[in-house]
Structures are given as C-alpha cells and as structure tokens.
C-alpha positions in Angstrom: -27.5 4.4 7.7 -30.4 6.4 7.3 -32.3 6.3 4.3 -31.1 8.6 1.5 -27.5 8.3 2.6 -25.9 5.8 0.2 -22.8 3.6 1.2 -21.5 3.9 -2.2 -20.3 7.6 -2.8 -19.7 9.3 -6.3 -15.9 9.4 -6.6 -16.0 13.1 -7.2 -17.8 13.5 -3.9 -15.5 11.1 -2.2 -12.5 13.0 -3.2 -14.1 16.5 -2.5 -14.5 15.1 1.0 -11.1 13.9 1.4 -9.7 17.4 0.1 -11.9 19.3 2.3 -10.4 17.2 5.4 -6.8 17.9 4.1 -7.5 21.6 3.7 -7.8 22.0 0.0 -10.9 24.2 -1.6 -13.9 22.5 -3.0 -12.1 22.6 -6.2 -9.1 21.0 -5.6 -7.4 23.9 -6.9 -5.0 24.6 -3.8 -4.2 20.6 -3.2 -0.7 19.8 -5.4 -1.7 16.9 -8.0 -0.1 14.1 -5.9 -2.6 15.0 -3.0 -5.7 14.9 -5.1 -4.6 11.4 -6.2 -3.9 10.2 -2.6 -5.3 6.8 -1.8 -6.3 6.3 -5.0 -3.9 3.6 -6.3 -2.5 2.4 -3.3 -1.2 -0.9 -5.0 0.9 1.1 -7.5 2.2 3.2 -4.9 3.4 0.1 -2.8 5.5 -1.4 -5.9 7.2 1.9 -6.1 10.6 1.1 -4.4 12.0 4.1 -2.2 15.1 5.5 -3.5 18.4 4.7 -1.5 19.3 7.8 0.8 22.4 9.0 2.0 25.1 6.6 3.3 24.6 6.2 7.2 20.9 7.2 7.0 19.0 4.9 9.1 15.8 5.7 7.2 17.3 4.5 4.1 19.8 2.1 5.4 19.7 -1.7 3.7 16.7 -3.8 4.8 17.7 -6.8 7.0 15.9 -10.1 7.4 14.1 -9.2 10.4 12.3 -6.0 8.5 10.0 -9.1 6.6 8.6 -10.1 9.9 8.3 -6.4 10.8 6.2 -5.6 7.4 4.1 -8.5 8.0 3.0 -7.3 11.3 2.7 -3.4 9.9 0.2 -4.8 7.1 -1.9 -6.9 9.8 -2.2 -3.9 11.7 -3.2 -1.8 8.9 -5.5 -4.3 7.7 -7.3 -4.3 10.8 -7.3 -0.4 11.0 -8.9 -0.1 7.7 -11.7 -3.0 8.4 -12.4 -1.2 11.6 -13.0 2.2 9.5 -15.1 0.4 7.0 -17.2 -1.0 9.9 -17.8 2.6 11.0 -18.9 3.9 7.4 -21.6 1.1 7.5 -23.0 2.8 10.6 -22.5 6.5 10.0 -25.2 8.7 10.8 -23.8 12.0 9.7 -21.7 13.4 6.6 -19.1 13.9 9.8 -19.3 10.5 10.6 -18.9 9.3 7.1 -15.9 11.8 6.3 -14.1 10.2 9.4 -14.7 6.6 8.3 -13.3 7.5 5.0 -10.6 9.1 6.2 -9.6 6.0 8.3 -9.1 3.8 5.5 -6.7 6.2 3.6 -2.9 5.1 3.7 -2.1 8.3 5.2 -4.1 7.2 8.0 -3.0 3.9 8.5 0.6 4.0 8.0 1.6 5.3 11.4 -0.5 2.2 12.7 1.5 -0.3 11.0 4.7 1.7 11.9 4.0 1.1 15.7 2.9 -2.3 15.0 6.4 -3.2 13.2 7.9 -1.2 16.0 9.9 1.3 13.5 10.2 4.7 12.8 7.4 6.3 10.3 10.1 6.9 7.6 11.4 3.7 8.2 8.5 1.7 8.1 7.6 3.4 4.6 10.9 2.5 3.3 10.4 -1.3 4.4 7.2 -1.5 3.0 7.7 0.1 -0.5 11.0 -1.9 -1.1 9.5 -5.2 0.3 6.3 -4.9 -1.7 8.3 -4.1 -4.9 10.6 -6.9 -4.2 7.7 -9.6 -3.8 6.0 -8.1 -6.9 8.8 -9.2 -8.8 9.1 -12.6 -7.2 5.4 -13.1 -7.5 4.7 -11.8 -11.3 1.6 -14.2 -11.7 -0.2 -12.4 -9.1 -2.2 -9.2 -9.7 -0.3 -8.8 -13.3 -0.1 -11.1 -16.2 -1.4 -14.3 -16.8 1.8 -16.2 -17.1 -0.1 -19.4 -18.4 -1.1 -17.5 -21.6 2.5 -16.6 -22.2 4.9 -18.8 -24.5 8.0 -20.6 -22.6 10.2 -17.8 -24.5 7.9 -15.1 -23.1 8.1 -16.7 -19.7 11.7 -16.6 -19.7 12.1 -13.0 -20.7 9.9 -12.2 -18.1 12.1 -14.0 -15.7 15.0 -12.3 -16.8 13.2 -8.8 -16.5 12.1 -9.5 -13.0 15.6 -10.8 -11.8 16.8 -7.5 -13.4 14.4 -5.5 -11.3 15.4 -7.5 -8.2 19.1 -6.9 -9.0 18.2 -2.9 -9.3 17.0 -3.3 -5.4 19.9 -4.9 -4.4 21.3 -1.5 -2.7 18.2 -1.4 -0.2 16.9 -5.4 -0.6 20.2 -7.2 -0.2 20.5 -10.8 -1.6 19.9 -12.6 2.0 16.9 -10.6 2.3 15.5 -11.7 -1.1 16.5 -15.0 -0.4 14.4 -15.0 2.9 11.5 -13.7 1.3 11.1 -16.3 -1.5 9.5 -18.9 0.9 6.8 -16.4 1.8 6.7 -14.0 -1.0 3.4 -15.4 -2.3 1.6 -15.1 0.9 2.8 -11.6 1.7 1.7 -10.5 -1.7 -1.6 -11.7 -1.2 -1.5 -9.7 2.3 -0.6 -6.9 0.4 -3.6 -7.4 -2.4 -6.1 -8.0 0.3 -5.4 -4.6 2.3 -5.5 -2.9 -1.1 -8.9 -4.4 -1.8 -9.9 -3.6 1.9 -8.9 0.0 1.3 -11.3 -0.1 -1.8 -14.1 -1.6 -0.1 -13.9 0.4 3.1 -14.3 3.5 0.9 -17.4 2.2 -0.8 -15.8 2.0 -4.1 
C-alpha cells in the first residue's frame, strides 16, 4: 500500500465510504438508520432469530437437521470471502480498491456467497443462519458472553433455565430434534460464528 494511505481507516470515514457505495449522501441523511449501522454489529444481528412466517412459506418453514451442515458450509464460504476481501485491502492502491475491499467483508456481500455454498435460496439461508446462530448461543452461554465460572451455583442454574426458555421459544422454527442434533457441535459452530465476526472486523481494519 502506498505511503500515506493507512490500513486502519477512521470509523467515520469508513461509514461514509460504505454509505456512498450504497447510494446515500455524504451526511447519511438519506439512508435509513438501519443501513447506517449495517455491518457494525454482525454478532448481535446473527443472534436475533428470524420470526416464523406464514404456514407453508418455504423461507420460514421449520429447520431440519440437514440445515446444520448447510449453515456450516455457508459460514465457511463466507469466511473465505471475507478473508479474500481483507487480503485485497492490504494491497489496495486507490480509494476505489479500498472501497471494493471494504464492501467485500460486509455481511450483505458475503451472504449470497454463503447461500450458494449452502445450496439454499438467499432468504432461506438468512433464516437458517439467524435461527441456528441464536440456538447455539443459548446452548453455549460461556462463549462470547458471561463468564459462568464467576457465577454462583444458583446463578448458573437460573441462566440454564433462561436459556432453556429461549430455546423453547424457538421450537416453532428450530424443532427439538434439531436442537438435540446441534448439541454435540454447538461449541464448534459458535466458535466458527465468532471467527467470522472477528474476520469481518479485521478485514475492515477495525
């Protein structure tokens, strides 16, 4: 990269560049608030489960055990795409090159890549990803959240009950057989999800 063009860009400048690419004005007044925050908190977005849709809607139909492997393939493809875009950022020679690389690490860019690898329609992949990500987060509260070793036995039991209640709330979209199939690999899947979120931040120079 040429001297004077730092890898780590100010967050305000990064946001402006991304808004420009999405068609907003420099101040961001024409972009919805949700768009201005796109890509800034991938992890939180992933944990928000997709709401059940109309009966018979293939996008929001209950998940199957096979969707676990599809999600894993999708995450792997998204991670590869993010890493490739991050490598391009390191060799960027112009503002256009930098913007292209920064866009390449964003969730909106990698989601179609993940959907293709998973063999799913884009909207179905989003539903699979968000609901399974929510489920594994409730199955692995010790990862990326509260340090459970610091809790009393009573507090750990209360957390267990709360997470069980959250999983029960997902039963319409993540049935019990899928939860049982998730349990042996929940920790590994959670770590992969966290690795992807971290790679997005690293790829953006944050």
